[in-house]
C-alpha positions in Angstrom: -16.3 31.3 34.7 -16.4 33.3 31.5 -15.8 31.3 28.3 -15.6 34.4 26.0 -12.2 34.2 24.2 -9.7 37.1 23.6 -8.8 35.1 20.3 -11.5 33.2 18.4 -11.0 29.9 17.4 -14.0 27.8 16.6 -14.2 23.9 17.8 -17.2 21.4 17.9 -14.9 19.2 20.2 -14.8 20.1 23.4 -14.4 23.3 26.1 -13.3 23.4 29.5 -13.6 25.8 32.9 -12.5 25.8 36.1 -15.5 23.4 37.1 -15.8 20.7 34.4 -14.5 19.3 31.0 -17.2 19.1 28.3 -16.6 17.1 24.9 -19.4 17.1 22.4 -21.9 18.9 25.0 -21.2 16.2 27.4 -19.4 16.4 31.0 -16.8 13.6 30.6 -16.8 13.4 34.5 -20.8 13.1 34.2 -20.0 10.3 31.7 -17.6 8.4 34.1 -19.9 8.8 36.9 -22.6 7.4 35.0 -20.4 4.3 34.2 -19.5 5.1 30.4 -16.5 3.4 29.3 -13.5 4.8 27.3 -15.2 3.2 24.2 -18.4 5.2 24.7 -16.2 8.3 25.0 -14.6 7.7 21.7 -17.8 7.4 20.1 -18.6 10.9 21.7 -15.3 12.2 20.3 -15.4 11.2 16.8 -19.3 10.8 16.1 -20.8 13.3 18.7 -23.3 10.6 19.9 -23.3 7.8 22.9 -23.5 4.5 21.0 -25.8 1.7 21.3 -24.5 -1.2 23.7 -23.8 -3.4 20.9 -21.9 -0.8 19.1 -19.8 0.0 22.1 -19.1 -3.8 22.1 -17.9 -4.0 18.8 -15.6 -1.3 19.2 -14.3 -2.5 22.7 -13.7 -6.1 20.4 -11.9 -4.5 17.5 -9.6 -2.4 19.8 -8.8 -5.5 22.0 -7.9 -7.4 19.3 -5.5 -5.0 17.7 -3.8 -4.1 20.5 -0.7 -5.9 20.7 1.0 -7.7 17.6 4.3 -8.6 18.5 7.1 -7.9 16.3 5.7 -5.3 13.5 7.1 -2.3 12.2 5.5 -0.1 15.1 7.0 -2.4 17.7 10.3 -2.6 15.8 9.8 1.6 15.6 9.5 1.8 19.4 12.3 -0.6 20.3 15.0 0.8 18.0 14.2 4.5 19.1 14.2 3.4 22.7 17.8 2.2 22.2 19.0 5.9 22.1 17.2 6.4 25.6 15.0 9.4 24.6 11.8 10.1 26.5 9.1 7.9 26.1 6.6 9.9 24.2 9.3 9.9 21.4 9.3 6.3 21.2 5.7 6.1 21.1 5.3 8.7 18.7 7.9 7.1 16.3 6.2 4.0 16.5 2.5 5.0 15.5 4.4 7.1 12.7 4.8 3.7 10.9 1.4 3.3 10.2 1.4 3.9 6.8 0.2 2.1 3.3 1.1 -1.6 4.4 1.1 -1.5 8.4 -2.4 -0.8 9.5 -3.4 1.1 6.3 -7.4 1.5 7.8 -7.8 4.6 6.0 -6.6 3.2 2.6 -9.3 0.3 2.9 -12.1 2.5 3.8 -11.4 4.8 0.8 -11.1 2.1 -1.1 -14.7 0.6 -0.3 -16.1 4.2 -0.3 -14.9 4.9 -4.0 -16.5 1.5 -5.3 -19.5 1.9 -3.6 -20.1 5.6 -4.4 -19.5 4.4 -8.1 -21.7 1.4 -8.0 -24.7 3.9 -6.7 -23.9 6.2 -9.7 -23.8 3.2 -12.1 -26.7 1.4 -10.7 -24.5 -1.7 -9.8 -25.2 -3.8 -6.9 -22.8 -4.5 -3.9 -22.0 -7.8 -5.6 -21.5 -6.4 -8.6 -19.3 -3.8 -7.6 -17.2 -6.2 -5.4 -16.3 -8.2 -8.6 -15.5 -5.0 -10.5 -13.2 -3.8 -7.7 -10.9 -7.4 -7.7 -10.8 -7.2 -11.1 -9.7 -3.6 -11.3 -6.9 -3.9 -8.8 -5.8 -7.5 -9.9 -5.7 -6.5 -13.5 -3.1 -3.5 -12.4 -1.3 -5.4 -10.2 -2.3 -3.5 -7.4 -2.5 -5.1 -3.8 -6.4 -5.3 -2.7 -6.1 -3.5 0.4 -7.4 -5.8 3.4 -6.2 -9.1 2.0 -3.2 -11.0 3.1 -0.8 -10.2 6.0 2.9 -11.4 5.7 3.4 -12.8 9.0 0.1 -14.8 9.1 0.7 -16.5 5.8 -2.3 -19.0 6.1 -4.6 -16.3 7.6 -4.7 -13.7 10.0 -6.3 -15.3 13.1 -8.0 -11.8 14.3 -10.0 -11.1 11.2 -12.5 -13.9 10.6 -13.3 -13.3 14.4 -14.1 -9.9 13.9 -16.8 -10.5 11.0 -18.6 -13.2 13.1 -18.6 -10.8 15.9 -19.9 -8.0 13.8 -22.5 -10.5 12.7 -23.2 -11.7 16.2 -24.0 -8.4 17.5 -26.6 -7.5 14.5 -24.5 -5.0 13.2 -23.9 -5.8 9.3 -24.1 -3.2 7.5 -23.1 -2.0 3.7 -19.6 -2.5 4.5 -19.5 -5.8 5.8 -21.8 -7.2 3.2 -19.4 -5.5 0.3 -16.1 -6.8 2.2 -17.8 -10.4 2.3 -18.2 -10.0 -1.5 -14.8 -8.8 -2.0 -13.4 -11.9 -0.3 -15.3 -14.0 -2.3 -14.3 -12.6 -5.6 -10.7 -12.3 -4.5 -10.1 -16.0 -3.8 -12.0 -17.2 -6.8 -9.8 -14.8 -8.9 -6.6 -15.8 -7.0 -8.0 -19.5 -7.5 -8.6 -18.9 -11.3 -5.2 -17.4 -11.6 -3.3 -20.7 -10.1 -2.2 -18.4 -7.3 -2.2 -19.5 -3.5 -5.0 -18.6 -0.9 -4.5 -15.4 0.9 -6.6 -14.4 3.4 -8.6 -11.3 4.8 -6.3 -9.3 7.3 -7.6 -7.3 10.7 -7.6 -4.0 8.8 -10.0 -5.8 6.1 -12.3 -6.9 8.8 -11.7 -4.7 11.6 -11.8 -1.5 9.3 -15.1 -2.8 7.9 -16.7 -3.2 11.6 -15.6 0.3 12.4 -17.1 1.8 9.2 -20.5 0.0 9.7 -20.7 1.5 12.9 -20.4 5.1 11.7 -16.4 5.8 12.1 -14.9 7.4 8.8 -11.7 6.0 7.3 -9.5 8.2 8.9 -11.1 7.8 12.3 -10.4 4.0 12.2 -6.7 4.9 11.1 -6.2 7.2 14.1 -8.1 4.7 16.5 -5.8 1.8 15.2 -2.8 4.2 15.7 -3.8 5.1 19.4 -4.6 1.4 20.4 -1.4 0.0 19.2 0.5 3.0 20.9 -0.4 1.7 24.4 1.5 -1.8 22.9 4.3 -0.1 21.6 4.8 2.1 25.0 5.1 -1.2 26.5 7.7 -2.6 24.1 9.9 0.5 24.6 9.5 0.3 28.3 10.5 -3.3 28.3 13.6 -2.6 26.1 14.7 0.5 28.5 14.7 -2.0 31.2 15.8 -5.0 29.8 17.7 -4.1 26.7 21.1 -2.5 26.5 21.4 1.2 25.6 22.2 2.1 21.8 21.7 -1.9 20.9 24.8 -2.6 19.6 26.7 -4.4 22.3 28.9 -7.4 21.0 26.7 -9.3 23.4 23.9 -8.6 21.7 23.9 -9.3 18.2 22.1 -6.9 15.4 19.5 -8.9 14.1 16.4 -8.7 11.7 13.7 -8.0 14.5 10.8 -8.4 12.2 11.9 -12.1 11.4 9.5 -14.1 13.9 12.3 -16.9 14.2 14.7 -14.3 15.7 12.4 -13.7 18.5 12.3 -15.7 21.8 9.5 -15.4 24.0 10.3 -15.5 27.5 6.8 -14.3 29.2 4.3 -16.4 31.2 3.2 -19.6 29.4 -0.1 -19.7 27.6 -2.8 -19.5 29.6 -7.0 -19.7 29.2 -8.8 -16.3 29.4 -11.4 -16.4 32.5 -15.1 -16.3 31.7 -16.3 -12.7 33.1 -18.2 -14.3 35.8 -14.9 -16.1 36.9 -12.9 -12.9 36.8 -13.5 -11.6 40.5 -12.1 -14.5 42.0 -9.3 -15.1 39.2 -7.9 -11.5 39.6 -7.9 -12.0 43.3 -6.1 -15.1 43.3 -3.5 -14.0 40.7 -2.7 -10.9 42.9 -2.6 -12.9 46.2 -0.1 -15.5 44.4 1.9 -12.4 43.2 3.7 -14.1 40.2 2.7 -10.8 38.1 5.1 -9.0 39.8 7.9 -10.7 38.0 6.3 -9.5 34.7 5.4 -6.0 35.3 7.1 -3.3 33.4 
């Protein structure tokens, strides 16, 4: 098939013919046939390279823990818009549009790190020195340090430190993790010296750090977070379309502040242990045979 365009517009991302779809030079069908994953394809799309196995595992882990977060601005956006019963993509678009300065601020965190690392290079300062400078600059100005604190996980974000540990376990520590670790150390010390309460790192501070150390730009990290949470928000919208009342203003369905966790009553499956990979096949087969999952399908 002739690919010469009538109107010329350049792109370095992809092309397609009647026979194939090619992304960054690789046939997507060939990648799938060779066993490359969705996560591998993300690397090819954003970085034009096939990742190492460890890099693929890091992206898979980060995207997995970021997928769902119960009631958050994005979930509330999906639920609220779905009450008007538009087409499903509208609900998803509204949900991921909530990713801004305080909800999943991946780009802001990344640009903050880059700004101070670049300044450190120009001034001949160490990563440790620049981490302290960053913390002092932000706290002296009363500006929130991106990547620190989570309004619902008051004590500490349970997803954050495990991401750091997984990155170290996979031996993917780079300058960003070193900088982030130093930033956290000085941040905690400064708050303690100021007589303020402990505030831990959040999933953006850890997850975006890992993404940048494996080559993703701040904006790419922001996009990846939005796409991942989009799947979750689609589920929230579908659930509300199926189980909730249209318009959401029935006398039998009182208006509540949905982000207040005390208002949320979980009625899904009870807590259960995640099976080991070697137990997966038998576990999945048994679940399907028992059929309990059918009551939760949305």
